[in-house]
VEXDREN-2710 file (C-alpha; in Angstrom, 1 decimal):
% VEXDREN-2710
k/r/px/py/pz
1/MET/124.8/110.9/60.6
2/ASN/126.2/113.1/57.7
3/LYS/128.7/116.4/57.7
4/ILE/125.9/118.5/58.0
5/GLU/124.5/116.7/61.3
6/GLN/128.0/117.0/62.6
7/ALA/128.4/120.1/61.9
8/TYR/125.8/121.5/63.9
9/ASN/126.3/119.7/66.6
10/SER/129.8/121.1/66.9
11/TRP/128.5/124.5/66.4
12/SER/125.9/123.4/68.9
13/GLU/128.6/124.4/72.0
14/ILE/128.7/128.4/70.7
15/TYR/125.7/128.6/68.8
16/ASP/124.0/130.4/71.2
17/THR/127.3/132.8/72.2
18/ASN/129.1/133.7/69.1
19/ILE/128.8/136.8/67.4
20/ASN/126.3/135.4/64.2
21/LYS/124.4/138.4/62.9
22/THR/122.6/136.4/60.6
23/ARG/120.9/134.2/64.1
24/ASP/120.4/137.4/65.7
25/LEU/118.7/139.2/62.7
26/ASP/116.6/136.1/62.4
27/LYS/115.4/135.8/65.5
28/LYS/113.5/140.0/65.5
29/ALA/112.2/139.1/61.8
30/THR/110.7/136.3/63.2
31/ILE/108.9/137.9/66.0
32/GLN/108.3/141.5/64.3
33/THR/106.3/139.2/61.8
34/LEU/104.8/136.4/63.8
35/SER/104.1/139.1/66.5
36/LYS/100.3/140.2/64.1
37/TYR/99.3/136.6/64.1
38/ASN/96.9/134.5/66.2
39/PHE/98.6/130.8/67.1
40/ARG/98.1/128.2/69.7
41/THR/99.5/124.8/68.0
42/VAL/102.4/125.0/66.0
43/LEU/105.1/123.2/64.7
44/GLU/108.6/124.8/64.8
45/LEU/111.4/123.3/62.2
46/GLY/114.4/123.1/62.5
47/CYS/114.5/124.8/66.0
48/GLY/118.2/124.7/66.8
49/THR/118.6/125.9/70.2
50/GLY/115.2/127.0/70.8
51/LYS/116.3/130.7/70.0
52/ASN/112.5/131.5/68.5
53/THR/110.7/128.7/70.5
54/ILE/111.1/131.1/73.8
55/PHE/108.6/133.9/71.7
56/LEU/106.8/131.0/70.5
57/LEU/106.2/129.9/74.0
58/GLN/104.6/133.4/74.7
59/LYS/101.7/132.9/72.3
60/ALA/101.7/129.0/71.9
61/ARG/99.7/126.5/74.0
62/ASN/101.4/123.5/71.9
63/ILE/104.6/123.0/70.7
64/ILE/106.7/120.3/68.5
65/ALA/110.0/121.5/67.4
66/ILE/112.6/119.4/65.6
67/ASP/116.0/119.6/64.2
68/PHE/118.7/117.1/63.5
69/SER/120.7/118.3/65.5
70/GLU/120.7/116.0/69.0
71/LYS/123.6/118.6/70.3
72/MET/121.6/121.3/69.3
73/LEU/117.9/120.4/70.4
74/GLN/120.2/118.8/73.7
75/LYS/120.9/123.2/74.7
76/ALA/117.5/124.0/73.4
77/LYS/116.3/120.9/76.1
78/GLU/118.7/122.7/78.8
79/LYS/117.3/126.0/78.3
80/ILE/113.3/125.7/78.0
81/LYS/111.7/123.9/80.6
82/SER/107.8/123.6/79.2
83/SER/105.6/121.2/79.2
84/SER/104.1/123.0/75.6
85/VAL/107.0/122.1/74.3
86/GLN/107.6/118.7/72.8
87/PHE/111.5/118.2/71.5
88/GLN/111.4/115.9/68.7
89/LYS/115.3/115.2/66.8
90/ALA/114.1/114.0/63.1
91/ASP/114.8/114.6/59.2
92/LEU/112.9/117.1/57.5
93/ASN/113.9/115.4/54.0
94/LYS/111.7/112.1/55.2
95/ASN/107.6/111.8/55.9
96/TRP/107.3/114.4/59.6
97/ASP/106.3/112.4/61.5
98/VAL/103.6/114.7/62.7
99/LYS/99.5/114.9/62.8
100/ASN/97.9/116.4/59.7
101/SER/95.9/119.1/59.7
102/ALA/97.5/119.8/63.3
103/PHE/99.3/123.1/63.2
104/ASP/97.9/126.9/63.2
105/LEU/101.3/127.9/62.4
106/ILE/105.0/126.3/60.8
107/THR/108.1/128.1/60.9
108/CYS/111.6/127.7/59.5
109/SER/114.4/129.7/60.2
110/LEU/117.6/129.5/59.0
111/THR/117.5/125.4/57.2
112/LEU/116.1/125.3/53.8
113/GLU/119.4/126.4/52.1
114/HIS/120.8/122.7/53.5
115/ILE/117.4/121.5/51.5
116/LYS/117.8/120.7/48.1
117/ASN/113.3/119.6/47.5
118/LEU/111.8/122.7/47.9
119/ASP/108.2/121.3/47.0
120/PHE/108.5/118.9/49.4
121/ILE/109.2/120.7/52.4
122/PHE/106.0/122.8/50.9
123/HIS/103.8/119.7/50.7
124/GLN/104.0/118.3/53.8
125/ALA/103.9/122.5/55.4
126/TYR/100.5/121.9/53.4
127/GLN/99.7/118.3/55.1
128/LYS/100.2/119.6/58.5
129/LEU/98.4/123.0/59.0
130/LYS/94.8/122.9/59.8
131/PRO/92.8/125.2/57.4
132/GLU/93.8/129.0/57.6
133/GLY/97.4/128.2/59.3
134/HIS/100.1/129.4/58.3
135/PHE/103.7/128.6/57.2
136/PHE/106.5/131.2/58.4
137/VAL/109.6/130.6/56.3
138/CYS/112.8/132.9/57.4
139/GLU/116.1/132.4/55.0
140/LEU/119.4/133.6/54.2
141/HIS/118.5/136.0/51.9
142/PRO/119.4/134.6/47.2
143/TYR/121.6/137.5/47.6
144/LYS/123.9/137.2/49.7
145/GLN/124.1/133.2/48.5
146/TYR/124.9/134.6/45.2
147/THR/127.6/136.8/46.8
148/GLY/129.1/133.5/48.1
149/SER/127.7/133.5/51.7
150/LYS/126.9/130.2/53.8
151/ALA/126.5/129.0/56.2
152/ARG/130.2/128.6/59.1
153/TYR/131.0/128.5/62.1
154/GLU/134.3/128.6/63.7
155/THR/136.5/125.3/64.8
156/ALA/139.7/125.1/66.9
157/ASN/141.6/124.3/62.8
158/GLY/139.6/127.8/61.7
159/ILE/136.4/128.7/59.9
160/GLU/134.4/125.8/58.4
161/VAL/132.0/126.5/55.6
162/LEU/128.8/123.9/55.0
163/LYS/127.8/123.0/52.3
164/THR/124.1/124.6/51.0
165/TYR/121.6/124.7/48.4
166/THR/120.7/128.0/46.6
167/HIS/117.3/128.8/46.4
168/HIS/116.1/131.9/44.4
169/VAL/112.7/133.7/45.7
170/SER/110.7/132.1/42.6
171/ASP/111.7/128.6/43.9
172/TYR/110.2/129.8/47.1
173/LEU/107.2/131.2/45.4
174/SER/106.3/127.7/42.8
175/ALA/106.4/125.2/45.6
176/ALA/104.3/127.1/47.9
177/GLN/101.5/127.5/44.1
178/ASN/102.7/123.6/43.8
179/SER/101.4/123.2/47.0
180/ASN/98.5/125.2/47.2
181/LEU/100.0/127.9/49.6
182/GLN/98.9/131.5/49.1
183/LEU/101.8/134.0/49.5
184/ILE/100.2/137.2/51.7
185/GLU/103.4/138.7/53.5
186/LEU/107.2/139.1/52.0
187/ASN/110.2/140.8/53.4
188/GLU/113.5/142.1/53.0
189/TRP/115.5/142.1/56.5
190/PHE/118.7/144.0/56.3
191/ASP/121.7/145.1/58.6
192/GLU/121.7/148.1/59.9
193/ASP/125.0/148.9/58.9
194/THR/124.1/148.2/54.9
195/ASN/121.9/148.5/52.5
196/LEU/122.3/145.1/51.1
197/PRO/120.0/142.8/52.4
198/ARG/120.7/139.6/54.6
199/LEU/117.2/137.5/55.1
200/ILE/114.1/137.2/53.3
201/SER/111.0/136.0/54.9
202/PHE/107.8/134.4/53.7
203/VAL/104.4/133.8/55.3
204/PHE/102.4/131.8/53.3
205/ARG/98.1/130.6/54.0
206/LYS/96.7/127.2/54.0
207/SER/93.7/127.8/51.5
END
């Protein structure tokens, strides 16, 4: 078990209840962005405790929700009792064990800062999407990363800061282009009390 997985296993105990502006803004961005799209089959990457799975269930008939943290998945399973959702433990850095051309929508929230190789993720997403399917990405804004912001959580011994990778906007766009995914929507998301962006989101389409 690597350190990131251990950290998220520990974080799972308080993830839904502690003060977390990034978590809350991601949920808002996901709902506002995806409410206008139609989808029935969804692959949710980095589902965590299921905060966005609950919304996706309002529109989707079948969801495969993936995370690498067993404890996060346990929390999600406790909250979400639906035969429409299948939870899986998986490492996104390895080939995804789901069918090709099977999903109307793939979502990825607050996950890619822990992934070095964006090209691999976007290539896998292209393979798994149906034609005209959408890939929604919502991540910490590069600006926040430039200023030193990283995923972190409270422990009994103080604040635990996780190892992350900085991805520029051009990195996301290049990875999408390399995998023949077309950008159709880009938004920046701000805290109510500041004019500095916290999150950035993209919607790409498989042509």
